[in-house]
N, C-alpha and C positions, 0 to 999 in steps of 0.2 A: 503494499499500500505505501507506503512513504517512498520509494522508488517512482510508481507513476505519476505521486503528488510531483516531484524533483522533474519529470517529463513532461508533466502536465504549463507547470510554471514558465519552463525552459521554451513550451511552445508557444506560450501568450506572452512571453517576451520577445522570441524572433516573428511574429504573426504583426504585433504593434510597430516593431523596428522600419519592418519590412512596408508598412502600409502609412508610416512617416515618411520613408525616402521616397515613394512613389507618388505621396501629395508637395514634397517637396520639388520632385521633378515637373509637376501639372503647370499651366500658364493659370491666370485668373480668371479668364473663360472657363476654362476647364473645370475649374475648382465650383464657382457658380452656378454652370450646368449642370455638373453630373454630381459632385459631392459636396452643398452649399454648407452642409454641417460639420463635414469633413474641415474646412475652413477656419470656422469657429473653432473648432477643437486646436487645429494647430495654434489658431492667435492665441490659445488657452496656453498651451505649452511656451511659447515664448514671452507669455506674463511669469510663466513660472521661473524663468530666466532670471528675471528681473529684480527678484527677490534675494538681493546679495544676503552676504554674512555681514558686512558692514552696513548694512543698510538695517538689519534685524538687529544688532547688538546697540545701534544708536536707539532706536526705540524703544528697545528693554532697561536701558541706562535711561533715558528721558522718562518715562513712564514712572520713574521712582526719585526723580529731581525736586526740590523744593523751591519755591521762590524767595523771595526777598521776605515774606515774614516769615519763613521757614517752615511754612504748611506745604503739601505736596501739589505741585505745580497745575500736576491732570489731574481734574477731578475723576471722579469714578465714572460718571456719565461720559466726559472726553477718553476714557481709559477706554471702555465699552465700543465706542466707534471705532477708535484705533486701531484695536485688537479684530474686529471685522473689517476693517478696510486695509488692514496687512494681512492678513492669514487668512481672509474667505474665499481667493479662489485657486489656492494651491496647497499641496500638500509636504510638509516639510518630509527633509531627505537628510539620511543620518550623517552625509560627510559636508552638509548645511551647517546643522546643529552641532556637531564637532567642533567646526570651525566658529563659529559663535560663542561656545564654552570655553573655545580657548583665547578667544579675544575679551571674553569677559574678566575671566579670573585673570586677565594682565593688565584690567584697566582699571585704574583708580575711583572709577564714576559707579564700578561695581557694588549694587547692594542688594546684596541676595536675600536677606530676610525680609526685605519689604518688596522685593520682589516676586518671591513667594506666595506673600500674604496677598496681595492683588490679585495674582491671578489664580490661586486658588481659592478667593471668591468669588472671581470670574469663573471659572469652572463648577463651583456647586450650582450656582444661579443657571447655569447652560444647563445641568443635568437636569433641572427643574423645568425647565422649559420655557424659562422667564423671557428669552430673547425672541422665540419664535411665534412664540402667543402673545406677544404685544399687539395692541393696537395699530393700522397701518402706519399713523403718524409716530410711534416709536420703535418700529420695528426696524428692526438693525440688519437681519439678515435680507429682508425685503428690500430695505433701501441699497446694499450693497450688489444685488442681485439686479436691480432696475441699472444701477451704475454700469454693470458687466456687460447688460444687455444691449444699454445703447453704444457700447461699443463692439458689436456683434459677435459678442463672446456667450454663446449658448448654455447656458444653467441655468440649474433649478434653487428652489426658495430651499428645498433641504441640502443641496449640495454645498452650498454656501454654509448654511449653518451649521454641518458636520465638519466640512473641513477643517471652518474656526475650531470646533469643539476640542476636535483630536488635535489640534496645533498646539493648541493650550495646556492640551494632557500631556503631550509630548515633553513640553519645555517644563512641566513639573516634575516628570520623570527625573529628566536632565538635573536638573536642581536638586532634586532628592539624594540621587545618585553621587552629586557632587559634595551636598553636605554631610552623607554618613561616612565620607572619607576624612572627615575635620574634626578634629575634637571641637573647636568651637562653634561649630556649626549642627552639630546631628543633633543634638536635643532641641533645636529651634526650627531645623526645617526635617520634618516629617510628613512625607505623603499617603495618601489614602487611597487609591482610586477609585475603590469601591464603599469608600466610605468607611469610618471607625465604628467596629463594633461595639454594642455596651452589654449590661444583665438585660435590657428590654429586647432587645436584638441583635442576638447572637451571630446571625447571618448577615451579611449585608449584599442589596441585589442592583445598586448603583452603577458598578461596572457592565453587569451582564443586559440592563438598558442599553448602556452606551454601545457595547458590541451590537445588540439586535436593530437599532436605530443606525447604524454606520452600515450598517448589511444591506439596508430594506432599498438602497439603492445600488449595489451589487453586492451579492454574496462573495465573502471574503474580504469584502474592503479592509477592515476593522485590521485583521492578520499583516495586510499588505501594507498601509501605513502606518499602524502603531506596534505591529509584531516584534522587530528588531528592536523596542526602544523598552521592553519590559524587562528584561535582565535587572535583577539587585534589587526589585521594588517590593513594597508591602501589600500581599495580596491576603493578610490574615484573617480567615473569618468569612472572604468573600464567597458568596452564592454565583455560582459560574456552571449551573448545572444544564447540559445538554448546550453549551457555548460552542461555537465554530473559532477554533484557535489552532487553526492546520497551519504547521510549520513556524510560530511563535517561539520569541527567546525570552525563555524563564531562567537560563540558568544564574543563579546564586538566588533568586526572588524565595519571598517568606510568602508562602501559600499552606502554611499551618493551620487545621482545621479547616479548609476551606471545603465548600463542598463543587467538585466536580463532576459529579454523576451523568452517565451518558456524553459526557464533554468529546468533541472530537478534538485531540493533540497528536495527530500523527505527523510525524516529522519534526516536533517540538523539540526545542533544547533544554532540556529540565537538569543541566547538568549542575551538582552539587545543592539543588533547590532544598528548602527546609518544605517536607509533605509530612510531615509528623501529624498522624491522625486526621489525615484529609480524605475525602470520601472521591474515591477514582472508581466508581463501582460501576463496572459496563463502559468505561470511557475507549476511546479507540486512542492507544498509543504506540500503533504501528509505526515500527523504524524509529522511535522518539531516543533522545540520550537523555539519560538518567543517572549518568557513569557519577559516581559518589555522593548521588541524592538520599536524603534521609527519609525515610519512607518509615518508619515506628510507628508500628499499631495503622498503618494505613489500610484503609478500606480499599483492593483491589480486586475483588469478588467479580468473575466474569468478565473482565476488563481483557483488549486485545493489546498484547506486549509481544507480537512476534515479529522477530526481529529487532528489536530493542536493545540499546546498549544501557545495562544495568551493573557493569562491571563496578566492583567497589562500592554501591551500594546499600545502605542498611534496610534490610527489610524484615528484623526482627519483629515476632508478632504480627507480621502484616499479614492480610485476609486473602486469600489468593484462589480460593476456593474456585474450581471450576477456569480460572484465567488461562489465557490462550499464550504459550511464552515458547511458543517454538522458532527455534531458531535463534531464539534471546542470547545475547552475554552477559550473563551473569558469574565470570571469573573473580575469585576473593571477595564475592558478597557476601553480607551476614543475614543469614535469613533462618537464624535460631527462634527456635516457637514459631514458627511463621505457619499457615494453615493452609495447605496445598492440594487440599480434598480435590481429587479429580481433575487437576490442572494439566495443562498438554505439556511439557518441557521436552519435546521431543526433538532431539537433534541440536539441544540447547548446549551451552558452553559454560559449565559448572565448577570448571577446574580451579582446586584450592577453595572453591565456595564453604561457608557455617553452616551447615544443615541440621544441627543439633538439636534434638526434639522436636523435630519439625514432624507433621503432619502431611505425609505422602499418600496417605491411603487411595486406592483406584487411578493414580496420576500414571501418566504417559508419559516416561522416562527413557522410552526407546532411540536408543542412537545419543544418549545424552554423553556429555564427557564430563567424569566426575571425577578424574583423576585428582588423587590425594584430597579432597573432598573429607568434610566432617561432617559423618552420620550418625554422630553418638545417641542412642536411645529415639531413635525416628522412628517412626511408623512409615513402614513400607508395604506394609498385608494388602496382597491382592493389587498390587502396581503391575505396570509394565516395563519390565526391563532388556527386552530382547536388543542385543550389542552394544549394550550399554557399558562404558569405561569406567569401572572402578578399580582401576587399579592403584594399590596403594591407600585407599581409600580407609577411615574410621567408621565401623558399624557397629562398636561396641555395644551389646544389649539391645541392638535395633529389632526392631519386629518385621521379618521379610517373610511371614506366614503366607504362602498360598500366593506368591509373585512370582511372577514369569521371567527367569532368567537367561532362557535360552539364548547360546551366542555372547553370552557378557562375558568382561572381561573381571575378575576380579584375583588374579594372582597377585598377591604382597598385602591383600587386604587384612584389616584387623575387623573378626567378627567375634572377638569372645563377647560369649554369654547373649548371641544372639539369637533371634528365633526363627525356624526356618520350616515350621511345618506345615507341610504341605508344598513345599516352593519344589520347584522344577529346574533342577542344576545339571542336566545331562547332559553333557559334554562340554560343563563350562569348565574354562582354565583357570583351576583352584591350587596354583602351585604356590607354595611358600605362605598360602595365607593361613590366618590364628583362627580356629574355630574353637579353642578351648572354652569349655564349659558352655559349647552351645547346644541348643536341641536340635536337631538335625530328625528327627520321629519322623517316618513316614515319607524323608525328602527322595526326590528320585537324583540319586550321583550315578546312575549308570555311564558308565564309560566318560564320566568325569575327572581331570587331571588334578590329584589331590597329593603330586610328588613333593617331599619337605614342607608339607602343611603341618601345623601344630593341631591335632583333634583331641588334644589329652583331655578326660574327664568330661567329654561330650556326650550327650544323649542319642545316640544312635539307632535305636529301638524301630526294630522293621524296616531301618532304612536300605533301599535299592542301590549297594556299590557295585551292581555287577558290571565286570570288567573295566573297572576304575583305576585310574595309576595310583597306588598309595605306596608307590616305593619312597625309602625313609621318611614316610611320615610319622608324626607321633601319637600315637591311639591308645596311650596309657592310661589309664584308670577310666577307658569310654566305658559307655553300656552299647555294646551291639547286639543285645539279645534278639531275637530273629531278624537278624540282619543278614539281607543277601549278596554275599562277597563271592559270587560262582565266575571264576575267569579273572578275578581281580590280581592288581601284581602287589604283592605284599611284601615285596624281595627289602630286607633292610627297617623294615618298618618294628617302632617300638610296641609291644603287644602288655609291656608289664601291666597286672591289677587288670587288665581290661576284663570285660565280661561276654565273652562268645555264647551263651547258649541259647541252645536251639537256633545259631548263625547256619548259613549254608557256604560252605567253603569248596565248593564242587569246582577242579579244575585251579583254583589258584595255588599262585605262586607264590610260596614260604622261603623262598630261597635267604639264608640267612636272618632268620626273623628273630627279634630278642621278645625273650617272655621269661616269668619267674614263678615260682611255684603258688602264687597268689591271683594268675590267670585262671578262671572259670572256663571251662572246656563241656559244660554236662551238656548233654543232647548233640553236640556239633554233630552236622549232616555235611556229608560229601567230603571228609576230612582223607577220607583213605582213596577221593580221585585227587586229592591237592597233587600238585606237583612241586620238586625239589623240598620236603617237608626234611627238616633239617634230625640227622640221628638220634640226637639225645632227645628231641622231641616224642620221635616213634618212640623210644624205649619208656618214655615217661607214659604216655597214653596207652601204651601195649600193643602198638602195633605193628610190632617185630617180634 
């Protein structure tokens, strides 16, 4: 989805540039006769270029100057008129804003606190519809529209009003970001684009209304105009449910306890963002960048996180029930105590991730990379682990009951005290795995490679180990009652203190097996058909 969005954006840009090039090659008569409105739009583009960083800087400084009586030179009414006149016909670009901020910071006439206060007051009134709902004689958006139309610039009333409001929003966001980097200003300039929540109003919806209003003239208008200016901003407690935020830059933003349920954040940049306790249920985050984000206790149930980057993110105690994490990057992420019930993690990268005590019941982890991952105490019961890479993973006390592990790679993994009741490990690579004290009752381990594995003190009651490779494995103290060991390779295996009562050893290879007098052989079946049985063992069991 993220890739499709990028392709779409590039196509739109290409088409617009092509149209502009074609227009520039047409004569005046051609424009008038064939594309009358195109000429107007091209004129508007020329006007956009007239708003230089120098002009914007001069206006911003002028709005905070005092007159001889030390009162503010420009009244509130004059300020409102100036803002609409300066910002009503264009959308500010990031390079212009950056240049303006650099010039302001270097200027002795820059009064950031007063400028912020005046612009914030305008923004609040604009959000309330004060200007567009005014009587015709006092209606500033209408006045600006008529002025532009008199210059043959086709522009509507809403477009003027939206341009103005979004440009003021951009300036406020820049002032906030500048102030938060300075100890002398960070307490005086704090901007809440969606309004500040309080005890009677936990969620604020001001920004959502702005987004929907902006998108009324063109879907995605808010994202394309303001989207790249949102980094590091404060949206704590904002209600943005079902909002279109495709591709926006929320990096390092504060979205703590915000509501983004069902929002479209595909391709968005949320790297390092504060998303603690945020509602992202059913949100579209496909292809989003959430690297290093704080998602502690966030609600991501049913969210689409396919191909998202969550490397190093904190997802501890997060709710990811039925979330789509296919192809997601989660290397070194922290998912301790997270709920991933029924989640799709197929082909995801969880290399080195911490999933201790996470609930992965019925999740799809097929093809997932869990190399060196910490899954201590996790619930993996009834989980799909086809061809999953669990090399050197920590699975101490993990519950793998009835897990599908066909083709999984578990060599070097630590499964001490793990529960594998009813799991299918047939043909799985378990070389050098630690399974001591694990419950392997009824597990299918036929043809599995357990060479060099530590299976000491494990419960293998009725386990199918037929034709398994147990060469040099440690089975001391294990309970193998009723286990099927027919055709198994037990060469150099340690069976000291093991219980083999009722086990089937038909055609098993017992070459140089280690045992002691405490080994229980009662009712062992097929021992007479076993191969390479040590002479001493034959004598002990009366087989010679």
